[in-house]
N, CA, C and O atoms as a Maestro MAE file, in Angstrom:
{
 s_m_m2io_version
 :::
 2.0.0
}

f_m_ct {
 s_m_title
 :::
 protein
 m_atom[244] {
  # First column is atom index #
  i_m_mmod_type
  r_m_x_coord
  r_m_y_coord
  r_m_z_coord
  i_m_residue_number
  s_m_chain_name
  s_m_pdb_residue_name
  s_m_pdb_atom_name
  i_m_atomic_number
  :::
  1 25 153.784 104.751 83.926 1 A "MET " " N  " 7
  2 3 153.907 103.417 83.391 1 A "MET " " CA " 6
  3 2 154.866 102.635 84.278 1 A "MET " " C  " 6
  4 15 155.910 103.154 84.675 1 A "MET " " O  " 8
  5 25 154.536 101.449 84.576 2 A "ARG " " N  " 7
  6 3 155.393 100.581 85.377 2 A "ARG " " CA " 6
  7 2 156.479 99.956 84.501 2 A "ARG " " C  " 6
  8 15 156.204 99.476 83.401 2 A "ARG " " O  " 8
  9 25 157.687 99.967 84.992 3 A "ARG " " N  " 7
  10 3 158.822 99.412 84.262 3 A "ARG " " CA " 6
  11 2 158.601 97.930 83.931 3 A "ARG " " C  " 6
  12 15 159.056 97.456 82.890 3 A "ARG " " O  " 8
  13 25 157.919 97.212 84.793 4 A "ARG " " N  " 7
  14 3 157.709 95.773 84.583 4 A "ARG " " CA " 6
  15 2 156.803 95.474 83.376 4 A "ARG " " C  " 6
  16 15 156.732 94.329 82.930 4 A "ARG " " O  " 8
  17 25 156.110 96.496 82.847 5 A "LEU " " N  " 7
  18 3 155.252 96.292 81.681 5 A "LEU " " CA " 6
  19 2 156.037 96.227 80.366 5 A "LEU " " C  " 6
  20 15 155.527 95.717 79.369 5 A "LEU " " O  " 8
  21 25 157.254 96.733 80.357 6 A "LEU " " N  " 7
  22 3 158.035 96.825 79.126 6 A "LEU " " CA " 6
  23 2 158.137 95.497 78.357 6 A "LEU " " C  " 6
  24 15 157.992 95.509 77.135 6 A "LEU " " O  " 8
  25 25 158.380 94.360 79.012 7 A "PRO " " N  " 7
  26 3 158.504 93.112 78.247 7 A "PRO " " CA " 6
  27 2 157.236 92.678 77.500 7 A "PRO " " C  " 6
  28 15 157.322 91.901 76.549 7 A "PRO " " O  " 8
  29 25 156.069 93.168 77.915 8 A "ILE " " N  " 7
  30 3 154.838 92.751 77.236 8 A "ILE " " CA " 6
  31 2 154.342 93.772 76.213 8 A "ILE " " C  " 6
  32 15 153.374 93.509 75.500 8 A "ILE " " O  " 8
  33 25 154.991 94.925 76.132 9 A "LEU " " N  " 7
  34 3 154.592 95.950 75.164 9 A "LEU " " CA " 6
  35 2 155.316 95.730 73.836 9 A "LEU " " C  " 6
  36 15 156.453 95.258 73.805 9 A "LEU " " O  " 8
  37 25 154.642 96.079 72.749 10 A "CYS " " N  " 7
  38 3 155.268 96.031 71.433 10 A "CYS " " CA " 6
  39 2 154.750 97.194 70.595 10 A "CYS " " C  " 6
  40 15 153.748 97.825 70.933 10 A "CYS " " O  " 8
  41 25 155.444 97.461 69.508 11 A "CYS " " N  " 7
  42 3 155.048 98.536 68.608 11 A "CYS " " CA " 6
  43 2 153.689 98.200 67.981 11 A "CYS " " C  " 6
  44 15 153.515 97.104 67.447 11 A "CYS " " O  " 8
  45 25 152.735 99.117 68.039 12 A "PRO " " N  " 7
  46 3 151.416 98.840 67.452 12 A "PRO " " CA " 6
  47 2 151.444 98.787 65.925 12 A "PRO " " C  " 6
  48 15 150.513 98.273 65.305 12 A "PRO " " O  " 8
  49 25 152.496 99.311 65.323 13 A "THR " " N  " 7
  50 3 152.587 99.335 63.867 13 A "THR " " CA " 6
  51 2 153.229 98.074 63.306 13 A "THR " " C  " 6
  52 15 152.658 97.414 62.437 13 A "THR " " O  " 8
  53 25 154.433 97.735 63.809 14 A "CYS " " N  " 7
  54 3 155.165 96.593 63.232 14 A "CYS " " CA " 6
  55 2 155.322 95.430 64.204 14 A "CYS " " C  " 6
  56 15 155.886 94.397 63.841 14 A "CYS " " O  " 8
  57 25 154.836 95.580 65.425 15 A "LYS " " N  " 7
  58 3 154.921 94.564 66.483 15 A "LYS " " CA " 6
  59 2 156.344 94.320 66.962 15 A "LYS " " C  " 6
  60 15 156.623 93.294 67.583 15 A "LYS " " O  " 8
  61 25 157.258 95.269 66.676 16 A "GLY " " N  " 7
  62 3 158.644 95.153 67.111 16 A "GLY " " CA " 6
  63 2 158.809 95.492 68.587 16 A "GLY " " C  " 6
  64 15 157.896 96.014 69.227 16 A "GLY " " O  " 8
  65 25 159.984 95.187 69.110 17 A "ASP " " N  " 7
  66 3 160.302 95.502 70.503 17 A "ASP " " CA " 6
  67 2 160.463 97.000 70.686 17 A "ASP " " C  " 6
  68 15 160.869 97.713 69.768 17 A "ASP " " O  " 8
  69 25 160.139 97.467 71.889 18 A "LEU " " N  " 7
  70 3 160.261 98.882 72.218 18 A "LEU " " CA " 6
  71 2 161.413 99.099 73.188 18 A "LEU " " C  " 6
  72 15 161.618 98.315 74.115 18 A "LEU " " O  " 8
  73 25 162.157 100.165 72.964 19 A "GLU " " N  " 7
  74 3 163.272 100.543 73.833 19 A "GLU " " CA " 6
  75 2 162.842 101.729 74.681 19 A "GLU " " C  " 6
  76 15 162.327 102.721 74.166 19 A "GLU " " O  " 8
  77 25 163.056 101.616 75.977 20 A "LEU " " N  " 7
  78 3 162.642 102.655 76.919 20 A "LEU " " CA " 6
  79 2 163.734 103.702 77.088 20 A "LEU " " C  " 6
  80 15 164.896 103.371 77.325 20 A "LEU " " O  " 8
  81 25 163.345 104.975 76.963 21 A "GLN " " N  " 7
  82 3 164.230 106.103 77.242 21 A "GLN " " CA " 6
  83 2 163.533 106.934 78.318 21 A "GLN " " C  " 6
  84 15 162.497 107.549 78.063 21 A "GLN " " O  " 8
  85 25 164.105 106.950 79.521 22 A "VAL " " N  " 7
  86 3 163.479 107.590 80.679 22 A "VAL " " CA " 6
  87 2 163.975 109.023 80.832 22 A "VAL " " C  " 6
  88 15 165.175 109.290 80.760 22 A "VAL " " O  " 8
  89 25 163.034 109.940 81.043 23 A "VAL " " N  " 7
  90 3 163.356 111.331 81.357 23 A "VAL " " CA " 6
  91 2 163.134 111.577 82.847 23 A "VAL " " C  " 6
  92 15 163.941 112.245 83.494 23 A "VAL " " O  " 8
  93 25 162.033 111.034 83.397 24 A "GLU " " N  " 7
  94 3 161.715 111.213 84.818 24 A "GLU " " CA " 6
  95 2 161.024 109.960 85.341 24 A "GLU " " C  " 6
  96 15 160.119 109.423 84.703 24 A "GLU " " O  " 8
  97 25 161.463 109.503 86.509 25 A "GLU " " N  " 7
  98 3 160.831 108.344 87.134 25 A "GLU " " CA " 6
  99 2 160.906 108.451 88.648 25 A "GLU " " C  " 6
  100 15 161.765 109.140 89.199 25 A "GLU " " O  " 8
  101 25 159.989 107.757 89.308 26 A "THR " " N  " 7
  102 3 160.009 107.631 90.758 26 A "THR " " CA " 6
  103 2 159.799 106.160 91.072 26 A "THR " " C  " 6
  104 15 158.729 105.610 90.814 26 A "THR " " O  " 8
  105 25 160.827 105.520 91.631 27 A "GLY " " N  " 7
  106 3 160.727 104.090 91.931 27 A "GLY " " CA " 6
  107 2 160.524 103.295 90.664 27 A "GLY " " C  " 6
  108 15 161.323 103.383 89.732 27 A "GLY " " O  " 8
  109 25 159.459 102.517 90.626 28 A "GLU " " N  " 7
  110 3 159.137 101.697 89.452 28 A "GLU " " CA " 6
  111 2 158.287 102.435 88.423 28 A "GLU " " C  " 6
  112 15 158.045 101.905 87.339 28 A "GLU " " O  " 8
  113 25 157.837 103.629 88.734 29 A "GLU " " N  " 7
  114 3 156.931 104.379 87.856 29 A "GLU " " CA " 6
  115 2 157.704 105.308 86.924 29 A "GLU " " C  " 6
  116 15 158.439 106.186 87.377 29 A "GLU " " O  " 8
  117 25 157.531 105.108 85.619 30 A "ILE " " N  " 7
  118 3 158.113 105.996 84.612 30 A "ILE " " CA " 6
  119 2 157.099 107.111 84.384 30 A "ILE " " C  " 6
  120 15 155.993 106.855 83.907 30 A "ILE " " O  " 8
  121 25 157.465 108.343 84.718 31 A "LEU " " N  " 7
  122 3 156.548 109.467 84.584 31 A "LEU " " CA " 6
  123 2 156.656 110.144 83.217 31 A "LEU " " C  " 6
  124 15 155.640 110.488 82.612 31 A "LEU " " O  " 8
  125 25 157.866 110.332 82.738 32 A "GLU " " N  " 7
  126 3 158.097 110.981 81.443 32 A "GLU " " CA " 6
  127 2 159.179 110.212 80.699 32 A "GLU " " C  " 6
  128 15 160.152 109.754 81.297 32 A "GLU " " O  " 8
  129 25 159.002 110.077 79.411 33 A "GLY " " N  " 7
  130 3 160.004 109.390 78.608 33 A "GLY " " CA " 6
  131 2 159.471 109.040 77.241 33 A "GLY " " C  " 6
  132 15 158.503 109.631 76.761 33 A "GLY " " O  " 8
  133 25 160.120 108.066 76.617 34 A "THR " " N  " 7
  134 3 159.773 107.658 75.261 34 A "THR " " CA " 6
  135 2 159.949 106.157 75.115 34 A "THR " " C  " 6
  136 15 160.887 105.571 75.656 34 A "THR " " O  " 8
  137 25 159.041 105.547 74.382 35 A "LEU " " N  " 7
  138 3 159.199 104.168 73.942 35 A "LEU " " CA " 6
  139 2 159.523 104.240 72.459 35 A "LEU " " C  " 6
  140 15 158.724 104.751 71.674 35 A "LEU " " O  " 8
  141 25 160.697 103.728 72.065 36 A "ARG " " N  " 7
  142 3 161.145 103.821 70.675 36 A "ARG " " CA " 6
  143 2 161.147 102.441 70.039 36 A "ARG " " C  " 6
  144 15 161.693 101.486 70.591 36 A "ARG " " O  " 8
  145 25 160.526 102.352 68.866 37 A "CYS " " N  " 7
  146 3 160.559 101.124 68.088 37 A "CYS " " CA " 6
  147 2 161.782 101.181 67.177 37 A "CYS " " C  " 6
  148 15 161.894 102.072 66.335 37 A "CYS " " O  " 8
  149 25 162.687 100.239 67.347 38 A "ASN " " N  " 7
  150 3 163.872 100.195 66.497 38 A "ASN " " CA " 6
  151 2 163.559 99.628 65.115 38 A "ASN " " C  " 6
  152 15 164.325 99.829 64.172 38 A "ASN " " O  " 8
  153 25 162.432 98.918 64.991 39 A "GLY " " N  " 7
  154 3 162.039 98.348 63.703 39 A "GLY " " CA " 6
  155 2 161.579 99.408 62.715 39 A "GLY " " C  " 6
  156 15 162.116 99.502 61.612 39 A "GLY " " O  " 8
  157 25 160.588 100.206 63.101 40 A "CYS " " N  " 7
  158 3 160.060 101.225 62.185 40 A "CYS " " CA " 6
  159 2 160.476 102.638 62.581 40 A "CYS " " C  " 6
  160 15 160.054 103.611 61.957 40 A "CYS " " O  " 8
  161 25 161.311 102.751 63.629 41 A "ARG " " N  " 7
  162 3 161.889 104.026 64.079 41 A "ARG " " CA " 6
  163 2 160.827 105.071 64.442 41 A "ARG " " C  " 6
  164 15 160.933 106.239 64.068 41 A "ARG " " O  " 8
  165 25 159.816 104.632 65.169 42 A "VAL " " N  " 7
  166 3 158.764 105.524 65.641 42 A "VAL " " CA " 6
  167 2 158.906 105.685 67.147 42 A "VAL " " C  " 6
  168 15 159.189 104.718 67.855 42 A "VAL " " O  " 8
  169 25 158.710 106.904 67.637 43 A "ASP " " N  " 7
  170 3 158.750 107.189 69.069 43 A "ASP " " CA " 6
  171 2 157.336 107.331 69.605 43 A "ASP " " C  " 6
  172 15 156.490 107.985 68.996 43 A "ASP " " O  " 8
  173 25 157.089 106.707 70.760 44 A "TYR " " N  " 7
  174 3 155.809 106.799 71.449 44 A "TYR " " CA " 6
  175 2 156.066 107.465 72.801 44 A "TYR " " C  " 6
  176 15 156.804 106.919 73.621 44 A "TYR " " O  " 8
  177 25 155.476 108.626 73.045 45 A "PRO " " N  " 7
  178 3 155.772 109.359 74.288 45 A "PRO " " CA " 6
  179 2 155.109 108.738 75.520 45 A "PRO " " C  " 6
  180 15 154.060 108.100 75.430 45 A "PRO " " O  " 8
  181 25 155.747 108.942 76.659 46 A "ILE " " N  " 7
  182 3 155.161 108.627 77.962 46 A "ILE " " CA " 6
  183 2 155.023 109.967 78.663 46 A "ILE " " C  " 6
  184 15 156.015 110.661 78.884 46 A "ILE " " O  " 8
  185 25 153.797 110.334 79.013 47 A "HIS " " N  " 7
  186 3 153.536 111.629 79.646 47 A "HIS " " CA " 6
  187 2 152.666 111.409 80.872 47 A "HIS " " C  " 6
  188 15 151.600 110.799 80.786 47 A "HIS " " O  " 8
  189 25 153.124 111.906 82.009 48 A "GLU " " N  " 7
  190 3 152.426 111.754 83.289 48 A "GLU " " CA " 6
  191 2 152.129 110.282 83.590 48 A "GLU " " C  " 6
  192 15 151.075 109.949 84.132 48 A "GLU " " O  " 8
  193 25 153.081 109.399 83.228 49 A "GLY " " N  " 7
  194 3 152.960 107.984 83.527 49 A "GLY " " CA " 6
  195 2 152.125 107.178 82.545 49 A "GLY " " C  " 6
  196 15 151.929 105.978 82.739 49 A "GLY " " O  " 8
  197 25 151.627 107.825 81.487 50 A "ILE " " N  " 7
  198 3 150.752 107.146 80.529 50 A "ILE " " CA " 6
  199 2 151.440 107.057 79.171 50 A "ILE " " C  " 6
  200 15 151.740 108.086 78.566 50 A "ILE " " O  " 8
  201 25 151.698 105.830 78.677 51 A "PRO " " N  " 7
  202 3 152.290 105.691 77.350 51 A "PRO " " CA " 6
  203 2 151.233 105.899 76.266 51 A "PRO " " C  " 6
  204 15 150.126 105.369 76.369 51 A "PRO " " O  " 8
  205 25 151.564 106.656 75.246 52 A "ASP " " N  " 7
  206 3 150.673 106.895 74.104 52 A "ASP " " CA " 6
  207 2 151.112 105.954 72.986 52 A "ASP " " C  " 6
  208 15 152.019 106.271 72.217 52 A "ASP " " O  " 8
  209 25 150.461 104.795 72.904 53 A "LEU " " N  " 7
  210 3 150.830 103.784 71.926 53 A "LEU " " CA " 6
  211 2 149.899 103.757 70.714 53 A "LEU " " C  " 6
  212 15 149.783 102.739 70.031 53 A "LEU " " O  " 8
  213 25 149.240 104.882 70.457 54 A "LEU " " N  " 7
  214 3 148.413 104.942 69.258 54 A "LEU " " CA " 6
  215 2 149.318 105.009 68.043 54 A "LEU " " C  " 6
  216 15 150.298 105.754 68.042 54 A "LEU " " O  " 8
  217 25 149.002 104.236 67.000 55 A "PRO " " N  " 7
  218 3 149.824 104.301 65.775 55 A "PRO " " CA " 6
  219 2 149.845 105.722 65.233 55 A "PRO " " C  " 6
  220 15 148.815 106.397 65.227 55 A "PRO " " O  " 8
  221 25 150.985 106.176 64.785 56 A "ARG " " N  " 7
  222 3 151.144 107.532 64.250 56 A "ARG " " CA " 6
  223 2 150.392 107.686 62.932 56 A "ARG " " C  " 6
  224 15 150.323 106.757 62.127 56 A "ARG " " O  " 8
  225 25 149.829 108.879 62.728 57 A "GLY " " N  " 7
  226 3 149.122 109.168 61.490 57 A "GLY " " CA " 6
  227 2 147.670 108.736 61.489 57 A "GLY " " C  " 6
  228 15 147.029 108.747 60.438 57 A "GLY " " O  " 8
  229 25 147.119 108.347 62.669 58 A "THR " " N  " 7
  230 3 145.726 107.907 62.709 58 A "THR " " CA " 6
  231 2 144.830 108.888 63.449 58 A "THR " " C  " 6
  232 15 143.678 108.579 63.752 58 A "THR " " O  " 8
  233 25 145.365 110.078 63.742 59 A "GLY " " N  " 7
  234 3 144.575 111.065 64.484 59 A "GLY " " CA " 6
  235 2 143.590 111.783 63.577 59 A "GLY " " C  " 6
  236 15 143.580 111.555 62.367 59 A "GLY " " O  " 8
  237 25 142.763 112.648 64.150 60 A "PRO " " N  " 7
  238 3 141.800 113.410 63.345 60 A "PRO " " CA " 6
  239 2 142.520 114.352 62.388 60 A "PRO " " C  " 6
  240 15 143.566 114.912 62.714 60 A "PRO " " O  " 8
  241 25 141.951 114.513 61.226 61 A "GLU " " N  " 7
  242 3 142.573 115.391 60.218 61 A "GLU " " CA " 6
  243 2 141.799 116.660 60.045 61 A "GLU " " C  " 6
  244 15 142.179 117.510 59.240 61 A "GLU " " O  " 8
  :::
 }
 m_bond[243] {
  # First column is bond index #
  i_m_from
  i_m_to
  i_m_order
  :::
  1 1 2 1
  2 2 3 1
  3 3 4 2
  4 3 5 1
  5 5 6 1
  6 6 7 1
  7 7 8 2
  8 7 9 1
  9 9 10 1
  10 10 11 1
  11 11 12 2
  12 11 13 1
  13 13 14 1
  14 14 15 1
  15 15 16 2
  16 15 17 1
  17 17 18 1
  18 18 19 1
  19 19 20 2
  20 19 21 1
  21 21 22 1
  22 22 23 1
  23 23 24 2
  24 23 25 1
  25 25 26 1
  26 26 27 1
  27 27 28 2
  28 27 29 1
  29 29 30 1
  30 30 31 1
  31 31 32 2
  32 31 33 1
  33 33 34 1
  34 34 35 1
  35 35 36 2
  36 35 37 1
  37 37 38 1
  38 38 39 1
  39 39 40 2
  40 39 41 1
  41 41 42 1
  42 42 43 1
  43 43 44 2
  44 43 45 1
  45 45 46 1
  46 46 47 1
  47 47 48 2
  48 47 49 1
  49 49 50 1
  50 50 51 1
  51 51 52 2
  52 51 53 1
  53 53 54 1
  54 54 55 1
  55 55 56 2
  56 55 57 1
  57 57 58 1
  58 58 59 1
  59 59 60 2
  60 59 61 1
  61 61 62 1
  62 62 63 1
  63 63 64 2
  64 63 65 1
  65 65 66 1
  66 66 67 1
  67 67 68 2
  68 67 69 1
  69 69 70 1
  70 70 71 1
  71 71 72 2
  72 71 73 1
  73 73 74 1
  74 74 75 1
  75 75 76 2
  76 75 77 1
  77 77 78 1
  78 78 79 1
  79 79 80 2
  80 79 81 1
  81 81 82 1
  82 82 83 1
  83 83 84 2
  84 83 85 1
  85 85 86 1
  86 86 87 1
  87 87 88 2
  88 87 89 1
  89 89 90 1
  90 90 91 1
  91 91 92 2
  92 91 93 1
  93 93 94 1
  94 94 95 1
  95 95 96 2
  96 95 97 1
  97 97 98 1
  98 98 99 1
  99 99 100 2
  100 99 101 1
  101 101 102 1
  102 102 103 1
  103 103 104 2
  104 103 105 1
  105 105 106 1
  106 106 107 1
  107 107 108 2
  108 107 109 1
  109 109 110 1
  110 110 111 1
  111 111 112 2
  112 111 113 1
  113 113 114 1
  114 114 115 1
  115 115 116 2
  116 115 117 1
  117 117 118 1
  118 118 119 1
  119 119 120 2
  120 119 121 1
  121 121 122 1
  122 122 123 1
  123 123 124 2
  124 123 125 1
  125 125 126 1
  126 126 127 1
  127 127 128 2
  128 127 129 1
  129 129 130 1
  130 130 131 1
  131 131 132 2
  132 131 133 1
  133 133 134 1
  134 134 135 1
  135 135 136 2
  136 135 137 1
  137 137 138 1
  138 138 139 1
  139 139 140 2
  140 139 141 1
  141 141 142 1
  142 142 143 1
  143 143 144 2
  144 143 145 1
  145 145 146 1
  146 146 147 1
  147 147 148 2
  148 147 149 1
  149 149 150 1
  150 150 151 1
  151 151 152 2
  152 151 153 1
  153 153 154 1
  154 154 155 1
  155 155 156 2
  156 155 157 1
  157 157 158 1
  158 158 159 1
  159 159 160 2
  160 159 161 1
  161 161 162 1
  162 162 163 1
  163 163 164 2
  164 163 165 1
  165 165 166 1
  166 166 167 1
  167 167 168 2
  168 167 169 1
  169 169 170 1
  170 170 171 1
  171 171 172 2
  172 171 173 1
  173 173 174 1
  174 174 175 1
  175 175 176 2
  176 175 177 1
  177 177 178 1
  178 178 179 1
  179 179 180 2
  180 179 181 1
  181 181 182 1
  182 182 183 1
  183 183 184 2
  184 183 185 1
  185 185 186 1
  186 186 187 1
  187 187 188 2
  188 187 189 1
  189 189 190 1
  190 190 191 1
  191 191 192 2
  192 191 193 1
  193 193 194 1
  194 194 195 1
  195 195 196 2
  196 195 197 1
  197 197 198 1
  198 198 199 1
  199 199 200 2
  200 199 201 1
  201 201 202 1
  202 202 203 1
  203 203 204 2
  204 203 205 1
  205 205 206 1
  206 206 207 1
  207 207 208 2
  208 207 209 1
  209 209 210 1
  210 210 211 1
  211 211 212 2
  212 211 213 1
  213 213 214 1
  214 214 215 1
  215 215 216 2
  216 215 217 1
  217 217 218 1
  218 218 219 1
  219 219 220 2
  220 219 221 1
  221 221 222 1
  222 222 223 1
  223 223 224 2
  224 223 225 1
  225 225 226 1
  226 226 227 1
  227 227 228 2
  228 227 229 1
  229 229 230 1
  230 230 231 1
  231 231 232 2
  232 231 233 1
  233 233 234 1
  234 234 235 1
  235 235 236 2
  236 235 237 1
  237 237 238 1
  238 238 239 1
  239 239 240 2
  240 239 241 1
  241 241 242 1
  242 242 243 1
  243 243 244 2
  :::
 }
}
């Protein structure tokens, strides 16, 4: 995920701002980390440069 995308991303659940927590990055590319919504306190993982912004609890049961 590119760091410059952060200002246009929002929480898919409450539309709140997301806070970036980086675990691994190279240059402008965030490879591993978390996007945290401070509004509803949900964490969205970033794995291999891809943020998983699917709302929680909507997966197959």
